[in-house]
N, C-alpha and C positions, 0 to 999 in steps of 0.2 A: 834523390827524390825527383820524380818527374814533374813537369809543368802541370799535369792534370791533378796531381796530389796537392800542389800549392794552391790551386784555384778551387778546390773542393771545400765546402763549409766544414769547420772543425766539429761542430755539433749540428746535427740535422735539424733539431727543433729547439732553438734557444728560448722560446717564449712559452710560458705556462699560462693557460687561460682560466683555470678554475682553482680556487674561488675568486681570484682577482688576477689581473694581468701582471705577470712577473717575468722579467727578462733575466735569464741566467747568464752570468759572467759578462755583463755589458762592456766593461773595460777591456777584458781579454779579447772579445770579438772585435772591438774597435781598433785595438792595437794590431791585430792580425790584418785587418782591412787596410790600415795605414801602411803596414810593412809590405803589403802586396804592391802598393803604389810607389813605395820608397825603398829600394833595395839597400840603401845605406843604413837603414835602421837595424840595430842589433839589440838584443835583450839580455840583461843580466839578472840573476836571481840570487838572493841571499838566503838560500835554504828554505824558501817559502813559496815555491813555485805554484802549487795548487791554491794556496791561500791568497795569493796575489793575482790569480786568474791568468797567469802566464803559461800554464800548462798547455793552453791553446796555441800560444806562439811556439813553444817547444815542439809541439806535434806538427805544426805547419812548416816551421823553418829550423830544423835541428842544427843546421850548419851556421845559423846566426844566433844561437842561444848559448849562453855561458852560465853554468851553475857554479857560483863562487863559494858556496857553503857559508858557514857562519863566520864570515870574515868581511864585514861590511866596509871597514876602512880600506882593506886591500881592493875590494870590489870597486870602490870609488876611484882609486888610483888606476886600476885597469881601464875603467871607463874613460878616464882622462886621456890615457894613452891611445885608446881606440878612437876617441874624438880627434886627437891630433893627426891620426892617419886618414881622416876624412869620413869616418862613420858617425852616426848619431846614436849613441847608446841611451837606452831606457833602463834605468837601474831600479830594481824593485825589492822592497823589504817592508817590515812594519815601520810606522812613522818614528817611533822612539829609536829604532836601530839605525835609521837613516839620518838622524840629527845629532846624536850625542857623541858616540865614539868616533865616527869618521869626520868630525868637524874640521880638523886640520887639513885632511885630504880634500874636502870640499872646497875650502878656502884656497889652498895652494895649487891643487891639480885641476880644478874646474873653474872656480869663480874668478880668480885674478886673471887667468889667461883667456877668460870669456869663451869657454868651450861649450859646444852644444850637447851637454850631458843633461838628461832628464832624470831627476831623482823622484821616484814615486813612492810615497810613504803610505802604505795601507794601514787601516785600523789605528787612527791616531788616538783613540781612547775616548774621545768625546761621544761619538755615535757608534762605537764598536759593538757589534752584536755579541752577546754572551759574556761580556766583561772579562777579557783575558787576564786581568790582574794589574796591580799598580806598577809593576816593572815594565809593562807594555804600554804605558800611557805616556804620551809626549805632552806634558802639561803646557810648556811654552808654545806648542802648536806650530813649530817650525818658524816662528817669527824672527828668531835670531839669525836665520839664514837670509834675511832680506838685506842685512847690512854689508856683508863683505863685497859683493858686486851685484847684488840684486837678483839672484837666481830664484828665490822663493822655493817652496816645497809643496807641490800639489798633493792632495790626499783625496782619493775617491770617497765620496760621502753619499749617504742614502738620500739626502735632501736634493742633491744635484744629480745631473745625468752623468754617471761615471763613464759611460760609453763615449762621451764627448771629450774626455780629458786628453787623450793622445793628440787629437787635432788642436785642442785649445792650448796645448803646452807652449809656454812663451817662447817666441822667437825661433821656432823650428825652421832652419834654413830651407828654402825651396829648391 
């Protein structure tokens, strides 16, 4: 991919004006912008690339994108290994898949060694549009992830600016 392709906007017009102002894929655009400034950022997807707005990252940086499939626990382990090599992985899936099955990997491969892995849980179930069903709801809300070593679990929500989440991600090394 040429430098021109990396600097070109992924979507030409991400804002809809009528009937009210709506920004399309704010998180995805913000992550792409941050990745342009930070070449050590890599992106992992748990088979939910479009739903987590990271299809934009995949288009802009295909060489920094890993599609892990429906294997969230393995994806967390891979992210830990990438972080040990000096990269900053942003891991994406639905909130419930980011909290329950991969908990041991989060604790042992990310939290205890204090690695800069960012786990982004989309559609936590509280404000999810369309109601994906009970199995897609993370009722504890990621709160259990604060105890092992304090990583927390950011979840883009309608009430906040999801486009600001990548930059606000706790302790992203400079």
